[in-house]
C-alpha positions as CSV (number, residue, x, y, z in Angstrom):
1,M,55.3,124.4,44.3
2,D,58.0,122.4,43.4
3,F,60.3,125.5,42.8
4,T,59.5,126.2,46.3
5,L,60.9,123.0,47.4
6,I,63.7,123.4,45.2
7,V,64.9,126.9,46.7
8,I,64.4,126.1,50.1
9,F,66.9,122.7,49.5
10,L,69.4,125.3,47.8
11,A,69.1,127.6,50.8
12,F,69.7,124.6,53.7
13,T,72.5,123.1,51.3
14,S,74.1,126.6,51.0
15,V,74.1,127.2,54.7
16,I,75.2,123.8,55.6
17,L,78.3,124.5,52.7
18,I,79.0,127.9,54.1
19,S,78.9,126.8,57.6
20,N,81.3,123.8,56.9
21,T,83.5,126.1,55.0
22,L,84.0,128.1,57.9
23,M,84.8,125.3,60.5
24,I,87.3,124.1,58.0
25,W,88.7,127.7,57.7
26,F,88.8,128.1,61.4
27,A,90.5,124.5,61.9
28,Y,93.0,125.5,59.4
29,K,93.7,129.0,61.1
30,G,94.1,127.1,64.6
31,F,96.4,124.4,63.1
32,A,98.6,127.2,61.4
33,N,98.8,129.0,64.8
34,V,99.8,126.0,66.9
35,T,102.3,125.1,64.1
36,L,103.8,128.7,64.0
37,K,104.2,128.4,67.7
38,L,105.8,125.0,67.6
39,T,108.2,126.0,65.1
40,E,109.2,129.5,66.9
41,S,109.8,127.2,70.0
42,A,111.5,124.6,68.2
43,R,114.1,127.7,66.6
44,E,113.9,129.0,70.2
45,F,115.0,125.6,71.4
46,E,117.9,125.4,68.8
47,T,119.3,128.7,69.2
48,N,119.2,129.2,73.0
49,R,122.9,128.4,74.2
50,D,121.9,127.3,77.8
51,T,119.5,125.0,76.3
52,R,122.0,123.2,74.2
53,E,124.3,123.2,77.5
54,W,121.3,121.6,79.3
55,I,121.1,118.7,76.6
56,A,124.6,118.1,76.5
57,A,125.1,117.7,80.1
58,L,122.0,115.6,80.3
59,G,123.6,113.4,77.5
60,K,126.9,113.1,79.7
61,A,124.6,112.3,82.4
62,S,122.7,109.5,80.6
63,E,126.3,108.0,79.4
64,Q,127.6,107.8,82.8
65,A,124.4,106.6,84.2
66,V,124.9,103.7,81.5
67,I,128.2,103.3,83.0
68,V,127.6,102.9,86.6
69,T,124.6,100.4,85.5
70,E,126.9,98.1,83.6
71,A,129.1,98.4,86.6
72,T,126.8,97.5,89.0
73,K,125.6,94.6,86.8
74,Q,128.7,93.4,86.5
75,K,129.4,93.7,90.5
76,M,126.3,91.8,90.7
77,A,127.1,88.8,88.4
78,D,130.4,88.8,90.3
79,L,128.9,88.6,93.6
80,E,126.2,85.8,92.3
81,P,128.2,83.0,92.9
82,L,129.2,84.3,96.5
83,L,125.5,84.8,97.1
84,D,124.3,81.3,95.9
85,D,127.2,79.8,98.3
86,A,126.2,81.6,101.2
87,Q,122.5,80.4,100.5
88,A,123.5,76.8,99.9
89,R,125.5,76.8,103.2
90,Y,122.8,79.0,105.5
91,G,120.2,76.8,104.0
92,F,121.9,73.3,105.3
93,M,122.7,74.8,108.3
94,L,119.0,75.7,108.8
95,A,117.8,72.6,107.6
96,K,120.2,70.8,110.5
97,L,118.7,73.2,113.0
98,D,115.4,72.5,112.1
99,T,115.9,68.5,112.3
100,R,117.5,69.4,115.9
101,M,114.8,71.2,117.0
102,E,112.1,68.7,115.9
103,R,114.2,66.1,117.8
104,L,114.0,68.1,120.8
105,T,110.3,68.9,120.6
106,N,110.0,65.1,119.9
107,T,111.7,64.3,123.0
108,L,110.1,66.9,125.4
109,S,106.7,65.7,124.3
110,D,107.5,62.1,125.0
111,K,108.7,62.7,128.4
112,A,105.9,65.3,129.0
113,V,103.8,62.5,128.1
114,R,105.7,59.9,130.6
115,V,105.4,62.4,133.2
116,R,101.7,63.0,132.8
117,D,101.4,59.2,132.9
118,A,103.5,58.8,135.7
119,V,101.0,61.4,137.8
120,T,97.8,60.3,136.3
121,K,98.0,56.3,136.8
122,P,98.5,56.7,140.7
123,A,96.3,59.3,141.2
124,Q,93.4,57.2,139.2
125,K,94.5,54.2,141.3
126,F,94.0,56.3,144.4
127,G,90.7,57.4,143.4
128,S,89.5,53.8,142.6
129,V,90.6,52.8,146.0
130,M,89.0,55.7,147.9
131,E,85.9,55.0,145.8
132,G,86.0,51.3,147.0
133,V,86.6,52.5,150.6
134,Q,83.6,54.8,150.4
135,N,81.3,52.1,149.0
136,T,82.6,49.6,151.8
137,L,81.8,52.2,154.4
138,G,78.2,53.1,152.5
139,F,77.5,49.6,153.5
140,L,78.4,49.2,156.6
141,A,77.0,52.3,157.8
142,P,73.9,53.2,156.0
143,S,72.7,56.2,156.0
144,N,68.9,57.2,157.5
145,G,67.0,59.5,155.7
146,D,67.4,61.7,158.6
147,E,70.4,63.5,157.4
148,D,70.2,66.3,154.6
149,E,71.7,65.4,151.7
150,D,73.3,68.1,149.5
């Protein structure tokens, strides 16, 4: 019985060892093929004249982009004091305009209150007088219950 267990253990161990060896060998072959293709592509890239010209053109374009960026950066730095001055001036003018508009709205609001008071106070007085007249007339000519009331 012990011998059978050892044979089974050795059989499973050999199967696992062989399968691991095969997986490592296939991985090696796969990486070797990928490396070979990358090497061929790199050699083709190095020897191709059009590719070298394209890389040189990209290098020149990159240098020009750096020059243009630096020039733009310098121009923006030169414009910064002008922009700060314009912002300060317009900020002051807007604050001044805001103050004037606030004064104007306050004045209009005060005048609207005065007009409202000028119209409502006489109307209230007239209403009070008319109520007094109506009460007086009610005392002088009391209504008898024959009339329809609404």
